[in-house]
N, C-alpha and C positions, 0 to 999 in steps of 0.2 A: 503493501499500499505506499502512496506517495502523498505526505502530509505535507502544504504548500501553504503560503500567504501570498495573495495577490494586492498589488496595489494600483492603482489608476493615476498617472501622472497625465493631467490638463483632459479638458473634457471631450480635445478632440480626436485626443489617441485611441483609435479604435480598440488595442489589443492592450490587454495589462503588462506590468513590468513583474517578473515572478520576484520574488527579496528573497525566498530560499525555499527550495526543496529537500527535503530529508526520507530517505527511504524505511519505514519501519516495519521492521523483520524482527519478532520476538524470538528467545532464543528456545532452540529446537521445536519451531512452527514451521510447518507445511506454508501458510498463507494467512495473512491477517483483513478484514475489511471493516471499515471503518463506516457506522449510522449516522453520528452525531458528534460534531466539531464546536468548541464553545471557547471565547478569548477568557482566563480566570483573573482574577482580580489582582496577583501580581505581574499581569503583562504574556503571562503563556499562554500555552495552550493545552485543554483536554478534550481527547477522543474517544469514543468507546467506539464498539462494535463487536467482534467476533473473531475467534483465528482455531486453527487445527492445529493440535497437537501430536506431534510424530508417536504413533502407537498408544496414543490416549483418548484422543475424540477432538470435538468441541467443543470452545470455552467460551466464557463473556470476555472481552479485554477493553484494559482501560490502561489509556497512554498519559503521562502530563510530559508535556515540552516546555522547554522557557521560550520566549518572545524568538529567538532566532532555531527553534527547533530542533533544539537539543533535548533528547533522551532526558527527565528528570528519575520518573520514576515510571514503571508499567503494575498492573495486576490481574492474575488470570481471575476470573471470579466463577462462581455457579456452580452444578451440577456438570460431570464433563462425560461426553460417551456421543452416541449419533440418535437424535438430533443433536444434543446439548444443549446451551446455553448461547443467548444472542442479544446483546445490548441496543436499543435504540435510540435512547436520548440520555442526557446525563444534567443534572443543573449543580451550582458553585452553592451555598447557601452561607456560608462563610465563609473567610480564608484559610485554604486547603478543606475544607471539608465538601463532599462531595457524593450524591444521591445518583446512582442510574437505576432505569427498570429495561425490563426486559422480557422474554419466554424463554423457560429451561423443560427439558424432559429428560429424563434420564436413558430412557431405554426406546427404541423404535417405534413402539408401542404403548407407549406411555402416553397419557392424554395431553400431557404439559398443563405447566402452570405458568401464571403470573410471576415476574422475579421482580426486588428489588434490592439493593444493596448500601450500604454505606462506607465508604473510604475516607479516612481521616490523617494529613497529611503522611500520603502512600500506604498507609497502614490499613488493613484490614478491621472494619469497626464491627461490623453486625450486616445480615442479610435475611430475608422473610420472603417466603413461595407463600405465592395466593393460590388456591385451590378449591372455589366454592362450588363448580357443579359441575364439567366436564371438563372441556379443553380452554382453557383461559390463555389469553394473548393479552400482552399489557404493551403497547404503543407509544404512548406519551405519558410525560405528566406535565404538572403545574402545581407553585405553591401558591396556597390563598393568604388572606391579610391575616389567619390567624395563626398560621406557621404549617397549617394541615399542607397535606399533595392531595391531591387529584389524578388517580391514575385513569387513562381510557384505555378502551381497547373491543376487546369481544370474550362472550364466555361461549360454548356450545355442546352438544350431549349428541349420542347417536338419534334421535331424535330431529335436533332441531339444531341448524348449522348459524352460526353469526350471528345471537344478537347482542346488541351494544352494551355497554357493563362500564360503570364509572366504581369506583374504588376511592376512598378516604380514608388515607395512611396519616398516622402521626411520625414522629419526627423519630422515634423510635420501632420503627416500622411495623406499627399496631394497626391492622386492619379495624376503624371506628364504623363505616357503614358501606352499603351497596347498592347501587342501582342499575338496574336491567331496564334495555328499552324492549317494549314488546314483540316491534317487528324485524325481520334480520337485517342488519346492518352490521357495521364493524366502525368504531372510531378511531380515527389515526391522530387526529392531535386535539389540544386542549391549551383555552387561555385563560387566565382571569381577569377582569378588569371591571372596576367602579362595583365590585361586590357580586359581579355574575360571572358565572361562567360561561365559556364559550366551547362547543366542541361539534 
């Protein structure tokens, strides 16, 4: 995976200048893929996604770089296997404290569970699996004014495929409430503005 920063120089320039690029290859990893990249409070970057580990399987992958793309730390999280764990989005709540969400499944026939992890200053803090009905998928999340997270995605059973689902979770990764849409849909993004949730 190539992680890079682009900067536009002048309004008339069609192509951006590449400030830096860096091949992010985890040790003993066959490949990695990032689904979300954010600018961190110290001016660096955090990328989350997935990686294949040789002779192990697929794991969630988090990489923290400095402003020039040099890796400061990385973390492999969630169940390992096939299909394993994939992270979809990351939020930094305070300097060095990161939460990421995704989906995790241990075996190929596992229904799959929503997944959330907390990393503090590069060290694993805690994780939570959400398994409410059948196969739970978490695609994105946001933080509300009370400090609670709202996770969006879908849930499904053998009879019904992909009901839209919202989970409210506290900063200790405890599920506080759950809302399920009664029509077939999947929720991919969520935002909190002026006291209201939009998904």
